[in-house]
C-alpha positions in Angstrom: -83.8 108.3 -9.1 -85.3 111.6 -7.3 -83.8 109.1 -3.6 -80.6 109.4 -4.6 -80.1 112.6 -5.9 -81.6 113.8 -3.3 -78.9 112.1 -1.0 -75.9 113.2 -3.5 -76.8 116.8 -3.2 -77.4 116.3 0.4 -73.9 114.7 0.7 -71.9 117.2 -1.5 -73.8 120.2 0.7 -72.7 118.4 3.8 -68.8 118.3 2.6 -68.7 122.0 2.6 -70.1 122.3 6.2 -67.4 120.1 7.5 -67.2 116.9 9.1 -67.4 118.3 12.5 -70.7 120.4 11.8 -72.3 117.3 10.2 -71.6 114.7 13.4 -72.9 117.2 15.9 -76.1 117.3 14.5 -76.2 113.3 14.4 -76.6 112.0 17.7 -77.4 108.2 19.5 -76.0 105.2 18.4 -75.2 105.9 14.6 -73.1 108.7 16.4 -71.0 106.3 18.5 -70.6 103.9 16.2 -68.9 106.5 13.9 -66.8 107.9 16.1 -66.1 104.2 17.9 -64.5 103.6 13.9 -62.3 106.9 13.7 -60.9 105.9 17.2 -60.1 103.0 15.4 -62.1 100.6 17.0 -63.7 97.5 16.2 -67.0 98.1 14.8 -69.1 94.9 15.3 -71.7 92.4 13.8 -74.6 94.1 15.4 -73.5 97.8 14.9 -72.8 96.9 10.8 -76.3 95.7 10.8 -77.3 99.5 12.7 -75.7 101.3 10.1 -77.4 99.3 6.9 -80.8 100.3 8.7 -79.9 104.0 8.4 -82.7 106.1 7.0 -82.0 109.7 8.2 -80.3 111.7 5.4 -78.0 113.8 8.2 -77.1 110.5 9.2 -76.5 108.8 5.9 -74.4 111.9 4.9 -72.2 111.6 8.2 -72.0 107.7 7.4 -70.6 108.6 4.1 -68.2 111.3 4.9 -66.6 109.4 7.6 -66.5 106.6 5.5 -64.1 108.7 3.2 -61.9 110.0 5.6 -61.1 107.1 7.5 -60.8 105.7 3.6 -58.1 109.1 3.0 -56.5 108.7 6.8 -56.3 104.5 6.1 -54.9 104.5 2.1 -55.0 107.8 1.3 -55.7 110.1 -1.9 -54.7 107.7 -4.8 -57.9 105.7 -7.0 -56.1 102.0 -8.0 -57.6 100.3 -11.7 -55.9 97.8 -13.0 -55.4 96.8 -16.8 -56.5 93.3 -17.5 -58.9 91.3 -19.9 -61.2 88.8 -18.5 -61.3 85.6 -19.9 -64.7 83.3 -19.3 -63.5 80.1 -20.6 -66.9 78.7 -20.8 -70.2 79.0 -20.4 -71.4 75.3 -20.2 -72.1 74.7 -16.4 -74.7 72.4 -14.7 -75.2 74.3 -11.6 -77.9 76.0 -11.9 -77.8 78.9 -9.9 -80.8 81.2 -9.8 -79.2 84.8 -9.8 -77.2 83.8 -13.5 -78.1 83.8 -16.8 -74.4 83.3 -18.2 -74.7 79.6 -18.1 -76.1 77.5 -20.9 -76.5 73.9 -20.8 -74.0 71.7 -23.5 -76.2 71.8 -26.8 -77.3 75.1 -26.1 -77.5 77.4 -28.9 -75.4 80.0 -26.6 -73.1 77.9 -25.1 -69.3 77.7 -25.8 -65.9 76.3 -25.1 -62.5 78.1 -25.8 -60.0 76.1 -26.7 -56.4 76.5 -25.0 -55.4 77.9 -28.5 -58.4 80.7 -27.8 -56.7 81.5 -24.4 -53.5 81.4 -25.3 -54.3 84.3 -28.8 -56.7 86.6 -25.7 -53.7 86.3 -23.2 -51.0 87.7 -25.7 -53.6 90.3 -27.4 -54.3 91.5 -23.1 -50.4 91.8 -23.1 -50.7 94.0 -26.4 -52.9 96.3 -24.8 -51.4 96.8 -21.8 -52.4 94.0 -19.5 -50.9 93.1 -16.8 -53.4 90.4 -15.5 -55.7 87.6 -17.0 -58.8 87.0 -14.9 -60.5 83.9 -15.6 -63.5 82.1 -14.5 -66.0 80.0 -16.4 -68.8 77.6 -15.8 -69.0 74.3 -13.8 -68.8 72.6 -17.2 -69.3 68.4 -16.0 -66.5 66.9 -18.7 -63.6 68.8 -17.1 -61.8 68.2 -14.3 -59.1 69.9 -12.4 -56.4 69.1 -14.6 -58.0 71.2 -17.4 -57.8 74.6 -14.4 -53.8 73.4 -14.3 -53.2 73.0 -18.4 -55.4 76.6 -18.5 -52.4 78.6 -16.1 -49.6 76.8 -18.2 -50.9 78.2 -21.7 -51.0 81.4 -20.4 -47.7 81.3 -18.9 -46.6 79.7 -22.2 -48.0 82.4 -24.2 -46.9 85.1 -21.8 -44.7 84.0 -19.2 -44.9 87.1 -16.8 -48.5 87.5 -16.8 -50.4 87.5 -13.6 -53.2 84.4 -13.5 -56.1 85.9 -11.0 -58.2 82.8 -11.6 -60.6 80.0 -10.1 -63.0 81.2 -7.3 -63.4 78.8 -4.1 -65.9 76.6 -6.3 -63.6 76.0 -8.7 -60.9 75.3 -6.4 -63.4 72.8 -4.1 -64.4 71.4 -7.7 -61.3 70.8 -9.3 -60.0 69.4 -6.2 -63.0 66.7 -6.0 -62.4 65.4 -9.8 -59.3 64.5 -9.2 -59.9 62.9 -6.2 -57.2 64.8 -4.2 -57.2 67.5 -1.3 -58.0 71.1 -1.7 -54.3 71.6 -0.6 -52.6 69.2 -2.9 -54.9 70.7 -5.9 -53.7 74.6 -4.7 -50.1 72.9 -4.9 -50.7 71.9 -8.6 -51.7 75.3 -9.3 -49.0 77.1 -7.4 -46.8 74.5 -9.5 -47.0 75.6 -12.5 -47.0 79.1 -11.1 -50.6 80.1 -10.6 -50.9 83.6 -8.8 -54.1 84.9 -7.3 -57.9 83.7 -6.8 -60.7 86.0 -7.1 -62.6 85.5 -3.0 -66.1 85.2 -6.0 -68.7 82.4 -5.6 -69.4 83.9 -2.3 -72.9 85.4 -2.8 -73.8 86.0 0.6 -71.9 83.8 3.3 -75.0 82.9 4.9 -76.9 79.7 4.4 -80.9 81.1 4.8 -79.8 82.5 1.7 -77.2 80.4 0.1 -79.8 77.2 0.2 -82.1 79.8 -1.9 -80.3 81.6 -4.5 -77.4 79.0 -4.9 -78.1 75.4 -3.7 -75.7 73.5 -5.5 -73.1 75.5 -4.7 -70.6 74.9 -2.1 -72.2 75.5 1.8 -70.8 78.5 3.1 -68.5 76.5 5.9 -67.0 75.4 3.0 -66.3 78.5 0.8 -64.2 79.5 4.1 -62.4 76.2 4.8 -61.4 76.9 0.9 -60.0 80.1 1.3 -58.3 79.7 4.4 -56.2 76.9 2.6 -55.4 79.1 -0.5 -54.3 81.9 2.2 -52.1 79.0 4.1 -50.6 78.1 1.1 -49.1 81.7 0.4 -52.1 82.4 -2.0 -54.1 86.3 -2.0 -57.5 86.2 -2.8 -60.0 89.2 -3.1 -62.9 89.1 -1.0 -67.1 89.6 -2.5 -70.2 89.7 -2.0 -73.3 89.2 -4.2 -76.3 91.1 -2.6 -79.8 92.8 -3.1 -82.0 89.8 -3.4 -82.9 87.7 -1.3 -81.0 88.9 1.7 -81.7 91.4 4.2 -79.0 94.3 6.2 -78.5 91.7 8.9 -76.9 88.9 6.7 -74.5 91.8 5.1 -72.9 92.9 8.0 -72.9 89.5 9.7 -70.9 88.9 6.0 -68.5 91.3 6.5 -68.1 90.0 9.8 -66.7 86.4 8.3 -64.6 88.5 6.0 -63.0 90.2 9.1 -62.6 87.1 11.4 -61.0 85.0 7.9 -58.4 88.0 7.2 -57.7 88.4 11.4 -56.4 84.1 10.8 -54.8 84.7 7.7 -54.1 87.9 6.2 -54.8 86.8 2.5 -57.2 88.9 0.9 -56.4 91.5 -1.1 -59.5 93.5 -1.6 -63.4 93.4 -1.1 -65.6 94.2 -3.5 -69.0 94.6 -3.1 -71.1 93.5 -6.2 -74.7 94.4 -7.2 -77.2 92.0 -8.2 -78.2 92.3 -11.9 -81.8 90.8 -11.8 -83.6 91.6 -15.0 -82.4 88.3 -17.1 -82.3 86.1 -13.9 -84.5 83.2 -13.2 -84.4 83.9 -9.3 -86.0 87.2 -10.3 -88.5 86.3 -13.3 -89.7 83.5 -12.1 -89.8 85.4 -8.0 -93.7 86.8 -8.1 -92.0 89.7 -6.6 -90.5 88.1 -3.5 -86.7 88.8 -4.8 -85.4 92.8 -4.8 -84.4 94.4 -8.0 -80.8 94.5 -6.8 -79.9 96.8 -3.9 -81.1 100.6 -4.0 -78.6 103.0 -4.8 -78.3 104.2 -1.2 -77.8 100.7 -0.3 -75.4 100.9 -2.6 -73.6 103.9 -0.6 -74.2 102.2 2.9 -72.6 99.2 1.8 -68.9 100.9 0.8 -69.5 103.2 3.5 -70.0 100.6 6.2 -67.5 98.0 4.5 -65.1 100.7 5.3 -65.9 101.2 8.6 -66.3 97.0 9.5 -62.7 96.4 8.1 -60.8 98.7 8.8 -57.2 97.7 9.8 -57.8 94.8 7.7 -59.3 95.1 4.5 -58.1 98.5 3.5 -59.1 98.0 -0.4 -62.4 98.1 -1.3 -63.4 98.6 -4.9 -66.5 99.7 -6.9 -67.8 98.3 -9.9 -68.3 100.1 -13.2 -69.5 97.3 -14.9 -72.6 96.2 -12.7 -73.0 100.3 -11.6 -72.3 102.4 -14.4 -69.3 104.5 -14.4 -70.9 107.6 -12.8 -71.8 106.5 -10.0 -69.1 104.1 -9.3 -67.4 107.3 -9.6 -69.3 108.9 -6.1 -69.4 105.5 -4.6 -65.2 106.5 -4.5 -66.1 109.5 -2.1 -68.3 106.8 0.3 -64.7 105.3 1.0 -64.2 103.2 -1.5 -60.6 103.2 -3.4 -60.4 101.3 -6.2 -62.0 101.3 -9.7 -61.5 97.7 -10.4 -60.2 96.7 -13.9 -60.3 97.8 -17.5 -61.5 93.9 -18.4 -61.6 94.5 -22.1 -64.6 92.0 -22.3 -67.0 90.4 -20.0 -70.2 88.5 -19.9 -71.4 87.3 -16.6 -73.0 90.7 -15.6 -74.0 91.4 -19.3 -75.7 87.8 -19.3 -77.5 89.0 -16.3 -78.6 92.5 -17.9 -76.4 95.0 -17.4 -75.6 98.1 -19.3 -71.9 97.3 -19.0 -68.8 95.5 -19.1 -67.3 95.0 -22.3 -64.1 97.4 -21.8 -63.4 100.7 -19.9 -60.3 102.4 -21.4 -57.9 103.6 -18.5 -57.7 107.4 -19.8 -61.3 107.4 -18.4 -60.6 106.2 -15.0 -57.9 109.5 -14.9 -60.4 111.0 -16.0 -63.4 109.9 -13.5 -61.2 110.1 -10.7 -59.5 113.5 -11.0 -63.1 114.7 -11.5 -63.6 114.0 -7.9 -60.1 115.7 -6.9 -58.2 112.7 -6.3 -55.1 110.7 -8.1 -55.4 107.9 -10.5 -52.6 105.1 -10.5 -52.5 101.9 -12.3 -51.8 99.4 -10.0 -50.6 95.1 -10.2 -53.1 92.5 -9.1 -52.4 93.0 -5.5 -52.0 96.5 -5.3 -48.4 97.3 -5.9 -48.4 100.6 -7.0 -46.8 100.8 -11.1 -47.7 104.4 -12.1 -49.2 107.1 -10.6 -50.6 109.9 -12.6 -50.2 113.0 -10.4 -50.6 115.1 -13.1 -53.4 116.6 -15.6 -50.6 115.2 -18.4 -49.6 111.8 -18.1 -46.1 111.2 -16.8 
């Protein structure tokens, strides 16, 4: 805590001095990389790894302030949020990822499986509370198949025809297709045919087999995740992109991950945003049984670097970068918005996965709190839809 408080103080002091004055004290490779980003030149994976390894406080301040300025140049001063509801339709799962404490085996006291009627009711409640999106993911239940996913979309659309469905990770697309013995392309087409809108780019964790084989050996491998995402994009479907970091991974994994996402975006243009997700360790088997070999999540400084480095590496390709009030807490998420990020995420209304792993936040965050925290850092709050269309800008203290 002392280290991050010192970093925040140094960054705030450096802002008063101005970026040019700060960069004049930063020499060598870090300065050259930051200058490349300002010039619109691509920051390489190797250069990204270097930035993730920064320890000098002047260099960290320069990186954070540069990322914030590039954010301003590329997307302006709006801080966006979406009013949505998470519907985790079941926690019954047979994949047993070590980082997950959300799952429960069938018959466990914690196990649940929502009915279609319950999903419809939650969708109607979401609309009554102003939601434009329902985000739906669940465990890999051994008794469901791809038809169940299709039926979920039909249920939501029947309950609220214009509700945006943001559902099913690349792993769930793969799983749904496999259970029906059809191609991923055909399964994506079936979902499109019943009105499905966008996919979350989760189940990515870290896109490197060195890490995935340890933390999620039963999930799809890196190349399959990449292939499924590309298929979704080429079918005209948009997805988010994510990283879940701070466990067995290292800075070079993070830089490679960002490079992979950038390469996909160059080919398809289908990502709407990048969402770094810190590993929440406390209740997970991966952390509890590691005998000290697994990190307890990224440090606060690593989180700041993740936002800043991703802003530089993804510049011109994925311009929306989202903080996570669920995993970071509202105040640290607010500060992260000054290190390159521009989106506050969603209200959620309920969220089980992070809380099951030990997070202190995750149930609901009111829109007026997003707006308050945004104004406190001198930015302009705006409500968006899932694909970053602006629905309303709150550019006055009073709501327009």
